[in-house]
C-alpha positions as CSV (number, residue, x, y, z in Angstrom):
1,R,0.0,0.0,0.0
2,G,1.3,3.4,-1.0
3,I,4.0,2.0,-3.3
4,N,3.6,2.2,-7.0
5,I,5.7,-0.2,-9.1
6,D,6.4,1.1,-12.6
7,R,6.3,-1.8,-15.0
8,T,5.2,0.3,-18.0
9,R,7.7,0.9,-20.8
10,P,8.2,4.5,-21.9
11,V,6.6,5.9,-25.0
12,V,9.4,6.4,-27.6
13,R,9.3,8.2,-31.0
14,I,11.7,9.2,-33.7
15,R,11.4,12.7,-34.9
16,G,12.9,14.3,-38.0
17,V,12.3,11.3,-40.4
18,R,9.1,9.6,-41.6
19,A,8.8,5.8,-41.9
20,G,9.0,4.9,-45.6
21,G,10.2,8.4,-46.5
22,T,12.8,9.0,-49.2
23,Y,15.4,11.7,-48.7
24,K,18.4,13.1,-50.7
25,K,20.8,12.3,-47.9
26,V,20.9,10.8,-44.4
27,R,18.8,13.0,-42.2
28,R,19.4,13.9,-38.6
29,A,16.8,12.4,-36.4
30,R,16.2,12.7,-32.7
31,C,14.8,10.4,-30.0
32,V,11.8,11.6,-27.9
33,A,10.7,9.6,-24.9
34,R,7.9,10.1,-22.3
35,D,7.1,8.3,-19.1
36,R,4.4,9.5,-16.8
37,M,5.1,7.1,-13.9
38,S,8.8,7.3,-13.0
39,G,10.1,9.7,-15.6
40,V,12.6,9.3,-18.4
41,L,16.2,8.4,-17.6
42,G,17.5,8.6,-21.2
43,C,16.8,8.4,-24.9
44,R,19.4,7.3,-27.5
45,I,19.2,7.1,-31.2
46,S,21.5,5.4,-33.7
47,W,21.3,4.8,-37.5
48,Q,22.9,2.4,-39.9
49,R,23.0,2.8,-43.7
50,K,22.8,-0.3,-45.9
51,G,23.0,0.8,-49.6
52,R,20.1,3.2,-50.1
53,R,18.3,2.0,-47.0
54,V,18.8,3.8,-43.6
55,V,17.5,2.2,-40.4
56,Y,17.1,4.4,-37.4
57,R,16.7,2.9,-33.9
58,A,15.7,4.8,-30.8
59,T,15.8,3.4,-27.3
60,G,14.2,5.1,-24.3
61,T,14.7,4.1,-20.7
62,D,12.7,5.2,-17.7
63,R,14.0,5.6,-14.1
64,A,12.5,2.3,-13.1
65,G,14.7,0.5,-15.8
66,N,12.0,-0.2,-18.3
67,R,13.2,0.1,-21.9
68,K,11.6,0.4,-25.3
69,T,13.1,0.4,-28.8
70,V,11.4,1.7,-31.9
71,R,12.7,1.4,-35.5
72,V,12.1,3.5,-38.6
73,V,13.4,2.6,-42.1
74,T,13.9,5.3,-44.8
75,R,15.6,5.4,-48.2
76,I,18.2,7.6,-49.9
77,S,17.1,8.8,-53.4
78,R,20.6,8.6,-55.0
């Protein structure tokens, strides 16, 4: 009683690129995370290029240690 245990993963989004979008060059994206229960500890983004395909991965972690990863795939037009 009186103790809330946070088992809910944070909400994580990638801003700056659109899933399935085509761009002239690799775009800078950023990681945005929200967690209403314990708060956000961190949000990291990485990307990897494979030919014309670019895969962005964002991982958000809340203060309770819950983690969520999202992925967005884009293409380079050249």
